[in-house]
C-alpha atoms as one frame of an Amber mdcrd trajectory, in Angstrom:
protein
   0.000   0.000   0.000   1.476   3.320  -1.066   2.020   6.133   1.376  -0.936
   8.503   1.612  -0.588  11.671  -0.464  -0.228  14.947   1.494  -3.545  16.762
   1.763  -2.310  19.896   0.005  -1.688  17.861  -3.155  -5.317  16.749  -3.095
  -6.449  20.364  -3.422  -3.877  21.155  -6.106  -5.067  18.181  -8.167  -8.775
  18.701  -7.450  -8.758  22.282  -8.719  -5.998  21.815 -11.325  -3.952  24.551
  -9.672  -0.831  25.927 -11.330   2.226  27.757 -10.052   1.813  31.504  -9.509
   4.495  34.035 -10.419   4.419  35.362  -6.828   4.781  31.838  -5.340   2.227
  29.234  -4.314  -0.486  27.680  -6.487  -3.689  29.128  -7.890  -6.652  28.577
 -10.136  -9.151  31.191 -11.250 -12.717  30.192 -10.394 -14.690  33.289 -11.393
 -14.291  36.343 -13.612 -17.225  38.715 -13.648 -18.150  39.324 -17.312 -19.211
  42.912 -16.595 -16.438  45.370 -17.425 -15.541  48.894 -16.399 -12.746  51.357
 -16.990 -11.609  52.069 -13.395  -8.958  54.551 -14.473 -11.329  57.141 -15.862
 -12.291  59.990 -13.566 -15.890  59.221 -14.372 -16.251  55.454 -14.706 -18.553
  54.281 -17.452 -19.892  50.739 -17.585 -21.711  51.050 -20.905 -19.608  53.178
 -23.245 -15.869  52.733 -23.705 -14.117  54.525 -26.554 -11.420  52.952 -28.697
  -8.826  55.198 -27.039  -9.322  53.721 -23.592 -10.440  50.257 -24.640  -7.216
  48.668 -23.357  -7.944  49.963 -19.860 -11.072  47.852 -19.400 -11.142  45.564
 -16.371 -13.606  42.920 -15.264 -15.742  43.998 -12.327 -14.291  41.313 -10.052
 -12.310  38.062 -10.078 -11.846  35.206  -7.633  -9.192  32.515  -7.262  -8.284
  29.615  -5.018  -4.746  30.150  -3.695  -2.624  27.580  -1.848   0.627  27.820
   0.079   2.436  24.879   1.634   5.620  24.435   3.634   8.258  27.107   3.165
   6.726  28.539  -0.005   5.461  32.115   0.160   3.699  34.827  -1.767   6.347
  37.497  -2.369   5.846  41.201  -1.794   3.804  42.630  -4.629   1.020  45.122
  -5.218  -2.019  45.562  -7.432  -4.370  48.461  -8.160  -7.486  46.857  -6.688
  -8.902  45.849  -3.346  -8.076  42.222  -2.540  -9.994  40.224   0.044  -8.377
  37.070   1.441 -10.559  34.227   2.746  -9.244  31.350   4.858 -10.919  28.116
   3.681  -9.022  25.100   4.984  -5.565  24.316   6.348  -3.582  23.037   9.312
  -1.743  26.222  10.283  -2.276  29.983  10.259  -1.598  32.341   7.354   0.221
  35.653   7.831  -0.485  38.524   5.428   2.274  41.157   5.707   1.383  44.719
   4.663   3.620  47.675   3.789   1.551  50.828   3.437   3.064  53.396   1.020
   0.997  56.251   2.467   2.067  55.837   6.087   5.348  53.947   5.493   4.148
  51.517   8.164   4.328  47.745   8.488   1.389  45.649   9.683   0.019  42.140
   9.395  -3.118  40.049   9.433  -3.242  36.548  10.945  -5.819  34.310   9.234
  -7.167  30.982  10.457 -10.510  29.292  11.101  -9.848  28.279  14.709 -11.834
  30.559  17.002  -9.753  29.438  20.009  -6.501  30.914  18.680  -7.203  34.462
  19.809  -9.063  35.976  22.723  -9.312  39.195  20.684 -11.066  37.721  17.659
 -14.407  39.300  18.583 -12.842  42.726  18.074 -12.648  42.062  14.332 -16.354
  42.187  13.583 -16.344  45.524  11.788 -15.454  46.255   8.179 -12.995  48.881
   9.360 -11.033  46.305  11.359 -10.891  43.900   8.424  -9.200  46.598   6.346
  -6.632  47.626   8.962  -3.745  45.273   9.713  -2.229  45.136  13.164   0.506
  47.773  13.016   3.850  46.443  14.228   6.014  49.331  15.344   9.096  50.016
  17.401   6.935  50.013  20.525   6.834  46.229  20.219   3.089  45.981  19.697
   2.921  42.251  19.029  -0.530  41.127  20.179  -1.804  38.576  17.669  -5.328
  39.102  16.367  -6.828  36.524  14.045  -9.822  36.243  11.751 -10.983  34.243
   8.726 -10.704  37.133   6.267  -8.975  40.455   5.620  -8.940  43.161   2.964
  -5.785  44.614   1.415  -6.101  48.136   0.046  -4.933  49.097  -3.473  -1.239
  49.945  -3.967  -0.142  48.389  -0.656   2.795  46.004  -0.849   1.800  42.641
   0.605   3.179  39.141   1.033   1.953  35.905   2.631   3.508  32.941   4.426
   2.545  30.090   6.743   3.264  30.348  10.460   4.228  26.657  10.713   6.375
  25.759   7.710   6.393  21.970   8.055   6.481  20.597   4.494   3.031  18.985
   4.749   1.376  22.046   6.287  -0.755  24.160   3.989  -3.492  26.767   3.727
  -6.070  26.855   0.946  -7.396  30.391   0.739  -9.420  32.483  -1.654  -8.587
  35.884  -3.117 -11.399  38.100  -4.390 -10.189  41.124  -6.343 -12.366  44.144
  -7.173 -12.014  45.563  -9.762 -10.863  42.298 -11.319  -7.270  41.095 -11.349
  -5.202  41.786 -14.453  -1.482  41.062 -14.787  -1.043  44.564 -16.220  -1.776
  45.821 -12.689   0.600  43.386 -10.942   4.030  44.526  -9.752   6.623  42.591
  -7.770   8.587  44.603  -5.244  12.328  45.218  -5.365  14.160  44.420  -2.144
  16.362  47.489  -2.272  13.387  49.827  -2.637  11.435  48.248   0.225  14.469
  48.447   2.493  15.012  52.069   1.507  11.392  53.121   1.968  10.249  51.217
   5.058  13.157  50.846   7.481  13.485  53.580  10.084  15.914  56.275   8.934
  17.288  56.797  12.432  17.929  54.219  15.147  17.808  56.375  18.256  17.017
  53.598  20.714  17.481  49.856  21.048  13.833  49.292  20.102  14.467  51.076
  16.789  17.349  48.714  16.058  15.197  45.682  16.862  12.361  46.974  14.678
  14.686  47.473  11.706  16.218  44.032  12.192  12.772  42.443  12.297  11.457
  44.257   9.229  14.665  43.744   7.239  14.452  40.003   7.849  10.835  39.936
   6.639  11.598  41.932   3.480  14.643  39.826   2.593  12.767  36.591   3.256
   9.550  37.468   1.393  10.800  39.229  -1.739  11.776  37.601  -5.019  14.218
  39.022  -7.544  14.464  37.899 -11.146  17.707  36.025 -10.463  16.305  34.138
  -7.439  16.295  30.386  -7.833
């Protein structure tokens, strides 16, 4: 009798998932046929001229997305809102956020185990789902978990598993509105993230620790073209 196949492979095979450029596996399950031009000052859903035809986007898209073991979704950004949904898995999923407006770092912890956080009831509002826990040099490290979160447009974000045992996995969903298009996808450059998000001055020991922590995350969760 052959050894049982790891569960994550079941999901990959079931949904015919393929490798994603950012890492992990995905399959698109829905693309709203309605289209808009989200880059016009006045969006029009019925009339699109030939000049701006190439800027059309589907109203929304949805994918299954799977990470297992040490694999990760590298820092990248898109021009839409992206909602992550935790479906099934045997560990928690961390979504790391770098906000270009505030130059801050934050994170969401996703899982479907209500016992993992005594603070989970504080995440019942839409506002909370759109605001990651800000990790700063004051060592604010209380973990708050939920089954979903929303990443705002133009934020750099990456994802990884908390427990990176090879057979551990998380099958999640990503709903993008307006719909995902590779023309709107951009992978981050390590040097630019380090330049833009590390503290410029390390006045105290906590500043040094913060920079060390964030530098490790950026180096670990970014992919360059020459990465193997």
